C-alpha positions in Angstrom: 7.9 -31.4 -32.7 11.0 -30.9 -31.2 11.1 -28.4 -28.3 14.8 -27.3 -27.7 15.7 -27.4 -23.6 17.0 -23.8 -23.6 13.7 -22.8 -24.8 11.7 -25.3 -22.1 14.1 -23.1 -19.7 12.9 -19.9 -20.8 9.6 -20.8 -20.7 9.8 -21.5 -17.2 11.6 -18.6 -16.0 9.0 -16.8 -17.2 6.4 -17.9 -15.8 8.7 -17.6 -12.0 9.2 -14.1 -13.1 6.0 -13.2 -13.3 4.8 -14.6 -9.9 8.2 -13.3 -8.6 6.3 -10.2 -9.5 4.7 -10.3 -6.0 8.2 -9.5 -3.9 7.7 -5.9 -5.2 4.3 -6.0 -2.8 6.6 -3.0 -0.8 6.3 -0.4 -3.6 2.1 -0.5 -3.3 2.3 -0.3 0.3 3.2 3.5 1.4 0.9 5.0 -2.0 -1.9 2.9 -1.0 -2.1 3.4 2.9 -1.3 7.3 1.4 -4.4 7.9 -1.0 -6.7 4.6 0.1 -6.0 6.1 3.8 -5.6 1.8 4.4 -3.7 1.1 7.6 -0.2 -0.5 7.2 -1.2 -4.2 8.8 -3.9 -4.2 6.9 -2.5 -3.7 2.9 -0.1 -6.0 4.7 -2.1 -8.4 5.5 -3.0 -9.8 1.8 0.5 -10.0 1.3 0.9 -12.5 4.3 -1.9 -14.4 2.7 -0.3 -14.5 -0.8 2.8 -16.3 1.1 0.7 -18.0 3.3 -1.6 -19.8 0.4 1.9 -20.0 -1.8 3.7 -22.8 0.1 0.3 -25.1 1.2 -1.4 -24.8 -2.3 2.1 -26.3 -3.9 1.7 -28.9 -1.5 -2.3 -29.0 -2.2 -2.3 -29.0 -5.6 0.9 -31.0 -6.9 -0.6 -34.1 -7.2 -3.0 -32.0 -9.5 -0.8 -30.4 -11.4 1.3 -33.5 -11.5 -2.0 -35.2 -13.8 -2.4 -32.0 -15.5 0.7 -31.6 -16.7 2.7 -28.2 -17.0 1.1 -26.9 -19.1 -2.4 -26.5 -18.1 -1.0 -26.2 -14.9 1.1 -23.2 -15.4 -1.9 -21.9 -18.3 -4.6 -22.1 -14.8 -1.9 -20.8 -12.9 -1.8 -17.7 -15.3 -5.2 -17.2 -14.4 -5.6 -17.4 -11.2 -2.4 -15.2 -10.8 -3.5 -12.5 -14.0 -6.8 -12.5 -12.4 -5.5 -11.8 -8.5 -2.9 -9.1 -9.1 -4.8 -7.5 -12.3 -8.4 -8.1 -9.5 -6.7 -5.9 -7.1 -6.8 -2.9 -9.2 -10.9 -3.2 -9.1 -10.3 -3.5 -5.4 -8.5 0.0 -5.2 -10.5 1.8 -7.7 -13.9 -0.3 -5.0 -12.5 0.7 -2.2 -13.0 -2.5 -0.8 -10.1 -4.0 1.1 -11.4 -7.3 2.2 -12.0 -7.5 -2.1 -7.6 -6.6 -1.5 -7.3 -9.3 0.5 -9.6 -11.9 -1.7 -7.9 -11.3 -5.2 -4.0 -10.2 -4.4 -3.5 -12.3 -1.7 -6.0 -15.4 -2.4 -5.7 -15.5 -6.1 -2.6 -14.5 -6.1 -1.3 -17.2 -3.7 -3.3 -19.9 -5.4 -1.4 -18.8 -8.9 1.6 -18.6 -7.4 1.9 -21.7 -5.5 0.6 -24.2 -8.6 2.7 -21.7 -11.1 6.0 -22.1 -9.2 5.9 -25.7 -8.9 3.8 -26.5 -12.7 7.5 -26.2 -14.8 10.1 -28.0 -12.5 9.3 -31.1 -12.3 9.7 -31.0 -16.0 12.5 -28.9 -16.5 14.4 -31.6 -14.1 13.8 -34.5 -16.1 15.3 -31.8 -19.5 18.4 -31.5 -17.8 19.2 -35.0 -16.5 22.6 -34.0 -16.5 22.3 -30.7 -14.6 19.5 -31.2 -12.3 20.7 -28.5 -10.2 21.5 -25.5 -13.0 18.0 -26.2 -14.9 16.3 -25.8 -11.4 18.8 -22.6 -10.6 17.3 -21.3 -13.7 13.8 -20.9 -13.5 13.8 -20.0 -9.2 17.1 -17.0 -10.6 13.4 -16.3 -12.6 11.4 -16.0 -9.4 13.3 -14.4 -6.9 14.7 -11.1 -10.3 11.2 -10.9 -10.7 10.7 -8.5 -7.9 14.1 -6.4 -9.4 12.1 -6.6 -12.2 8.2 -5.2 -11.1 9.2 -2.5 -8.0 11.2 0.0 -10.5 7.8 -0.5 -13.2 5.4 -0.7 -10.7 7.1 2.6 -9.0 7.0 4.5 -11.9 4.1 3.6 -13.5 1.9 4.4 -9.7 3.4 7.8 -10.8 1.8 8.2 -14.3 -1.1 6.5 -14.2 -2.4 5.7 -10.7 -2.7 2.7 -8.9 -5.9 1.0 -10.4 -4.1 1.2 -13.7 -0.8 -0.1 -12.7 -2.2 -3.5 -11.3 -4.7 -3.8 -14.4 -1.5 -3.2 -17.2 0.6 -5.6 -15.1 -2.1 -8.4 -14.3 -2.4 -8.6 -17.3 1.6 -8.2 -18.5 1.9 -11.3 -16.2 -0.2 -13.7 -17.9 0.8 -12.8 -21.3 4.1 -13.7 -20.2 2.5 -17.0 -18.8 0.6 -18.1 -21.0 3.4 -17.5 -23.2 5.7 -19.9 -20.9 3.4 -22.2 -20.9 1.8 -22.6 -24.1 5.7 -23.9 -24.9 6.5 -26.0 -21.8 5.8 -29.8 -22.4 7.7 -33.0 -20.6 10.3 -35.1 -23.0 9.5 -38.3 -23.9 10.3 -41.2 -21.2 14.1 -42.2 -21.3 15.2 -38.2 -22.6 19.2 -37.9 -22.9 20.9 -34.7 -24.5 23.3 -35.5 -27.0 26.1 -35.1 -25.3 24.7 -37.9 -23.2 23.7 -39.5 -25.5 27.0 -39.5 -27.0 29.6 -40.9 -23.2 26.5 -43.7 -23.2 27.4 -44.9 -26.9 31.0 -44.9 -25.7 29.5 -47.5 -22.3 29.7 -44.4 -20.0 28.7 -43.7 -17.0 26.1 -40.8 -18.5 25.1 -39.9 -15.4 24.3 -40.6 -11.3 21.2 -43.1 -10.5 18.6 -42.0 -7.8 18.5 -43.2 -4.9 15.6 -44.5 -5.0 11.9 -43.8 -7.8 9.6 -43.4 -5.0 5.5 -42.3 -5.1 4.9 -39.1 -2.9 3.1 -41.5 -0.6 6.3 -43.4 -0.2 8.2 -40.8 0.0 6.8 -39.1 2.8 7.4 -42.3 4.9 11.2 -42.3 5.1 13.5 -40.0 7.4 15.5 -38.9 4.2 12.7 -36.9 3.0 12.0 -35.3 6.8 15.4 -34.5 7.1 15.8 -33.0 3.9 12.3 -30.5 5.1 13.2 -29.9 8.6 16.8 -28.8 6.9 15.3 -26.1 4.4 13.3 -25.3 7.6 15.7 -23.8 9.1 17.7 -22.3 5.8 13.7 -20.6 5.4 13.5 -19.2 8.9 16.8 -18.3 8.9 16.7 -16.5 5.6 13.2 -15.1 5.8 14.4 -13.1 9.8 17.3 -11.7 7.6 15.4 -10.1 5.2 12.7 -9.3 7.0 14.7 -6.9 9.8 18.1 -6.0 8.0 17.6 -2.4 7.7 16.6 -2.2 11.3 19.6 -4.6 12.5 22.0 -2.6 10.3 21.6 0.5 11.7 21.3 -1.0 15.4 24.4 -2.8 15.5 26.8 -1.4 13.4 25.5 2.4 12.7 24.8 2.0 8.6 23.0 4.6 7.6 19.1 4.5 6.2 19.8 5.7 3.4 23.0 3.7 3.4 20.3 0.8 5.0 18.5 0.8 2.4 21.4 0.3 -0.6 22.0 -2.7 0.9 18.7 -4.1 1.6 19.0 -3.5 -2.9 22.1 -5.8 -2.8 20.3 -8.1 -1.3 18.1 -8.6 -3.9 21.5 -9.6 -6.2 22.8 -12.3 -3.4 19.1 -13.8 -3.0 18.9 -13.9 -7.2 22.4 -14.7 -7.9 22.4 -17.8 -4.9 19.3 -19.0 -6.6 21.9 -20.1 -10.2 25.5 -19.7 -8.7 24.8 -22.6 -5.8 22.2 -24.9 -7.8 24.8 -24.9 -10.4 27.4 -25.7 -8.2 25.5 -28.5 -6.5 26.1 -30.3 -10.2 29.6 -30.5 -9.4 30.4 -31.2 -5.8 26.6 -32.5 -4.7 23.4 -31.9 -3.7 24.3 -32.6 0.2 27.5 -31.6 -0.4 26.2 -27.7 -0.2 23.5 -27.9 1.9 26.6 -28.9 4.3 28.0 -25.7 3.5 24.8 -23.6 3.7 24.7 -24.9 7.1 28.5 -24.2 8.6 28.6 -20.9 6.8 25.2 -20.2 8.6 26.6 -21.8 11.5 29.5 -19.0 11.8 28.0 -16.0 10.6 25.2 -16.2 13.2 28.1 -16.6 16.1 30.6 -13.9 14.4 27.7 -11.0 13.6 27.1 -10.1 17.1 31.0 -8.9 17.7 31.2 -7.5 14.5 31.3 -3.3 13.9 33.0 -3.4 11.4 30.4 -2.2 8.5 31.6 -3.9 5.6 32.2 -7.4 6.7 28.6 -7.0 8.3 27.2 -6.8 5.0 29.1 -9.0 3.6 28.0 -12.2 6.4 24.3 -10.8 6.0 24.4 -11.4 2.0 25.9 -14.8 2.5 22.6 -16.1 4.5 20.8 -14.6 2.2 22.8 -16.0 -1.1 22.4 -19.5 1.6 18.5 -19.0 1.8 17.8 -17.9 -2.4 20.0 -21.5 -2.8 18.4 -23.4 -0.2 14.6 -23.4 -2.9 17.2 -23.7 -6.1 18.7 -26.9 -4.6 15.7 -28.7 -3.0 13.9 -29.8 -6.3 17.3 -30.5 -7.2 17.9 -33.1 -4.1 14.1 -33.9 -3.6 14.7 -36.0 -7.4 18.4 -37.4 -6.7 16.4 -39.2 -3.9 12.9 -39.7 -4.6 13.3 -40.1 -8.3 10.8 -37.4 -11.2 7.7 -39.9 -11.2 6.5 -37.7 -8.6 8.6 -34.9 -8.2 6.0 -32.3 -8.6 4.2 -33.1 -5.3 7.1 -33.9 -3.7 8.6 -30.4 -4.0 4.6 -29.4 -2.7 5.3 -31.0 0.4 8.6 -29.9 0.4 7.6 -26.3 0.0 5.4 -26.4 3.1 8.7 -24.9 4.9 7.9 -22.1 2.6 4.8 -20.7 4.1 5.8 -21.7 7.7 9.4 -20.4 7.6 7.4 -16.8 6.3 5.3 -16.7 9.9 7.4 -18.3 12.4 11.1 -16.1 11.4 9.6 -12.5 11.4 7.2 -13.7 14.2 11.0 -15.4 15.8 12.5 -12.2 15.8 10.4 -10.2 16.8 9.3 -11.8 20.0 12.6 -11.8 21.0 13.7 -8.5 19.7 10.6 -7.4 22.3 11.3 -9.5 24.8 15.1 -8.7 25.3 14.8 -5.5 23.7 18.2 -6.4 20.8 18.7 -8.4 18.1 22.1 -10.1 20.2 19.8 -12.7 21.5 18.3 -13.6 17.6 21.4 -14.5 16.4 22.2 -17.5 18.8 18.4 -18.4 19.2 19.3 -18.8 15.5 22.7 -20.7 15.6 21.6 -23.3 18.2 18.3 -24.1 14.6 21.5 -24.3 12.7 23.6 -26.2 14.5 20.8 -28.4 15.1 20.4 -28.5 10.9 23.9 -28.9 9.9 24.3 -32.5 11.9 20.7 -33.5 10.3 22.2 -32.5 7.2 25.7 -34.1 7.0 23.6 -36.9 8.7 21.6 -36.9 5.9 24.6 -36.8 3.4 26.2 -39.6 5.1 23.0 -41.7 5.1 23.3 -41.3 0.5 27.3 -42.3 0.6 26.2 -45.5 1.9 23.1 -46.5 0.6 25.1 -44.6 -3.3 27.5 -47.7 -1.6 25.6 -50.7 -1.5 23.6 -49.6 -4.5 26.3 -49.9 -6.8 27.7 -52.9 -5.4 24.5 -54.7 -5.8 24.5 -53.0 -9.2 28.3 -55.2 -9.7 26.5 -58.6 -8.3 23.7 -58.3 -11.0 25.9 -57.5 -13.5 28.9 -60.2 -12.2 25.7 -62.7 -12.1 24.6 -62.3 -15.9 28.2 -63.1 -17.6 
């Protein structure tokens, strides 16, 4: 059966849209605290467990995902994530905090990590001509999941209660992920879309070749892997820090009202999701290394300017820029990794790189709260992060220079090989 690559993309979006719904946890927080009498800390622990496990399980099970293939892996993710969400409803009905941690936290976290990486490496193979767009479409679904789930969950809780809401959404996520998993499959080796075939027949270079073709074990021994890992860690940490304190920070620094801050947080979700698609699509034309240089240049300027900004509109625009870079980093990461290391074991390599997701989720909020408590202000936070971003800018410039140098050497070798055979 010949599969349509755009339906493959839609299948990946269905999977990511489902697991992205977990980001709507804040909608459940107050109703659970009010109805169950659990503390906010206890409710938040479940989300912390889920996010921590998501990144590390992507790394832990990356090789298993490659062996099982995208279909079986996505089905396993559907079972784990669906059971985790529905199981949270059982935990609420039984008034068990521990069960809530094990279901919403552990099971959903494992399902999220496996479900995140399962379709991405496959999607890259279906879009050799537009890798950035391919990964952008998938993680746009992930970033948009909470935008859809939040209002649906809020209305359901009012109509049928918390437990039943979890049952309905758990079943919905499971169904949507299974439908996506049932269609997704890797292309045949050497697959090229029609436009690339036509260009190849005319003797044109259809796509830039990967810098290298490596296994995950080989990739982690290279400096390029750790440069990309470090860059993404800082990008994630800065983004999550901004997301975690945007509302109180805007109220403190520029005097934004509570309602205005809430509206700003909602718009941030749009920039997070939109940044994932737009920055990834742009990278297909200007290159992944250039996009990361733009990220850190823009964020360095932003973090230096923000403490001195008194204009409410400019302040919010700068925050939206940082959040778009945060989202764009996630969509560019697998595409950049495939450029550097090939698609041989992209799922595993991508999983290793996603440990930055968990670490950023821990260190971002922790760093900002520690600095705020020590100085009684958010202002020093900007300078600390400006230093981290400046270091990342240097790394991104170095990596870009390395990539250009190795690309030129590889091109020269290919020319020499062709000459030698003539």
